[in-house]
DODO-647872 format. One line per field, with one value per residue (C-alpha): residue in three letters; z, x, y. Coordinates in Angstrom, 3 decimals, always signed. Layout:
<nodes>
r <- (ALA/...) .
pz <- (Z/...) .
px <- (X/...) .
py <- (Y/...) .
</nodes>
This chain:
<nodes>
r <- (MET/GLU/PHE/HIS/LYS/ILE/LEU/ILE/ALA/ILE/ASP/ASN/CYS/LYS/SER/ALA/GLU/VAL/VAL/ALA/SER/ASN/GLY/LEU/GLN/LEU/ALA/MET/GLN/TYR/HIS/ALA/GLU/ILE/ALA/LEU/VAL/SER/ILE/VAL/ASP/PRO/ALA/SER/ILE/TRP/GLY/ASP/GLU/HIS/MET/THR/LEU/ARG/GLU/ILE/ASP/ASP/LEU/ILE/ASP/GLY/ASN/PHE/ASN/ALA/SER/GLN/GLN/HIS/VAL/ILE/ASP/LYS/VAL/PHE/LYS/SER/TYR/PRO/VAL/LYS/ARG/PHE/ILE/GLU/LYS/GLY/LYS/PRO/TYR/GLU/VAL/ILE/LEU/LYS/ILE/ALA/ASN/GLU/TRP/GLY/ALA/ASP/VAL/ILE/VAL/MET/GLY/THR/HIS/GLY/ARG/LYS/GLY/LEU/SER/ASN/LEU/LEU/MET/GLY/SER/VAL/ALA/GLU/GLU/VAL/ILE/ARG/TYR/SER/LYS/LYS/THR/LEU/VAL/VAL/ILE/PRO/ILE/SER/GLU/GLY) .
pz <- (-34.286/-37.849/-38.214/-41.150/-39.893/-38.314/-36.966/-36.627/-33.973/-34.802/-34.097/-35.798/-34.743/-36.111/-34.465/-36.525/-39.594/-37.065/-35.708/-39.281/-40.576/-37.770/-38.462/-42.183/-41.500/-39.467/-42.421/-44.639/-42.808/-42.626/-45.564/-43.813/-44.447/-42.825/-41.345/-39.886/-37.179/-36.354/-32.974/-32.032/-28.751/-28.835/-25.084/-25.727/-28.458/-26.335/-24.133/-27.279/-26.665/-30.089/-32.582/-33.798/-33.696/-37.384/-37.687/-34.944/-37.552/-40.788/-38.616/-37.280/-40.378/-42.965/-40.503/-39.614/-43.632/-44.515/-41.609/-42.822/-46.581/-45.528/-44.020/-46.359/-49.352/-47.395/-45.663/-47.092/-51.041/-52.546/-49.848/-49.693/-46.574/-44.834/-43.179/-40.061/-38.759/-35.579/-32.554/-29.009/-26.044/-28.071/-26.219/-26.696/-30.573/-30.346/-29.135/-30.950/-34.569/-33.248/-32.510/-35.151/-38.062/-36.720/-36.639/-34.440/-33.139/-32.484/-33.318/-31.483/-30.019/-26.586/-25.531/-22.375/-20.110/-16.404/-13.393/-13.042/-17.314/-17.255/-14.355/-15.779/-19.393/-19.284/-21.308/-24.546/-24.768/-21.239/-20.988/-24.608/-22.706/-19.824/-21.793/-24.576/-25.388/-28.805/-29.557/-29.062/-30.140/-28.942/-30.182/-27.999/-28.923/-27.830/-27.435/-28.623) .
px <- (+13.690/+11.693/+8.201/+6.648/+3.094/+1.430/-2.153/-4.523/-7.817/-9.739/-13.669/-16.257/-15.246/-13.806/-10.725/-10.375/-8.662/-6.494/-5.405/-5.051/-2.957/-0.639/-0.361/+0.205/+2.833/+4.607/+3.913/+5.545/+8.372/+8.933/+7.672/+5.257/+1.842/-0.855/-4.231/-7.577/-9.526/-12.758/-14.395/-17.943/-18.772/-22.704/-22.659/-22.980/-25.900/-27.764/-30.104/-32.465/-34.353/-36.258/-33.175/-32.797/-29.337/-29.934/-30.515/-27.633/-25.100/-26.348/-26.436/-22.174/-21.613/-22.858/-21.900/-18.240/-17.531/-18.670/-16.607/-13.709/-13.981/-14.138/-10.989/-9.160/-10.771/-9.293/-6.461/-5.205/-5.363/-3.458/-1.781/-3.015/-4.773/-6.278/-9.393/-10.925/-14.446/-14.611/-17.223/-16.294/-14.397/-12.602/-9.703/-9.264/-9.901/-7.311/-4.325/-6.107/-5.972/-2.585/-1.339/-2.727/-1.705/+1.735/+1.713/+4.982/+3.365/-0.263/-1.634/-4.410/-6.574/-7.425/-9.417/-7.619/-10.997/-10.336/-11.685/-15.333/-15.942/-13.411/-14.005/-17.795/-16.636/-13.410/-10.338/-10.094/-5.928/-6.000/-6.264/-4.778/-1.885/-1.772/-2.125/-0.127/+3.339/+3.238/+5.026/+1.995/+1.704/-1.259/-2.612/-4.118/-7.180/-9.285/-12.955/-13.625) .
py <- (-59.752/-59.934/-60.390/-62.905/-62.907/-60.194/-60.928/-57.247/-57.711/-55.103/-54.564/-52.936/-49.869/-46.509/-46.775/-50.475/-47.933/-46.833/-50.089/-51.476/-48.445/-48.877/-52.621/-51.951/-50.052/-52.338/-54.926/-52.802/-52.589/-56.379/-57.595/-59.286/-61.161/-59.485/-61.079/-59.683/-61.005/-60.143/-61.780/-61.458/-62.249/-64.503/-63.775/-60.000/-60.690/-63.188/-60.744/-60.167/-63.541/-62.596/-63.705/-67.199/-68.376/-68.187/-64.309/-63.892/-65.625/-63.505/-60.608/-61.667/-62.567/-60.057/-57.179/-58.157/-59.201/-55.848/-54.170/-55.908/-55.105/-51.524/-51.441/-53.680/-51.164/-48.519/-49.216/-52.209/-51.387/-53.764/-55.015/-58.698/-59.554/-62.924/-62.775/-64.541/-63.573/-65.913/-66.427/-66.670/-64.618/-61.884/-62.871/-66.770/-66.520/-64.269/-66.227/-69.071/-67.731/-65.698/-69.437/-71.684/-69.155/-68.594/-64.976/-63.331/-60.317/-59.101/-55.630/-54.472/-51.261/-50.676/-47.818/-47.504/-47.721/-47.561/-47.751/-49.036/-48.833/-51.123/-52.973/-54.049/-54.627/-55.941/-55.057/-57.490/-56.215/-57.069/-60.478/-61.270/-59.338/-61.504/-64.608/-64.366/-65.226/-63.128/-60.494/-57.503/-53.822/-52.199/-48.880/-46.647/-45.392/-42.215/-42.617/-38.750) .
</nodes>
């Protein structure tokens, strides 16, 4: 199997570097293009009724740009990386970007929550696994 385009889904957690490093190793092995996607779910921010749409957009753009740039500087250094910062339901955005960009594989992390915490919070990785027709590499992330 050949991989020409690798989409790496990262969040604002420390685990983003671990996921990105694994994606980079895969890309180097196949001499593949890399794109990072970061997603914010506006529904998770709507709880703060004092924030305007403009403030939410500024928060999203600033935090996610800074987070992605940190990962690019630390992990990718001189490896060229395409960037996507999107709003929406994370699993839907990951699948949409993977299809539109033509990714051969999606690399993402999972915290491996079980039981009630997974039921209440849901699992982005689980939804991507359920609906993706792309090859997936899921990196287990320790919450410790």
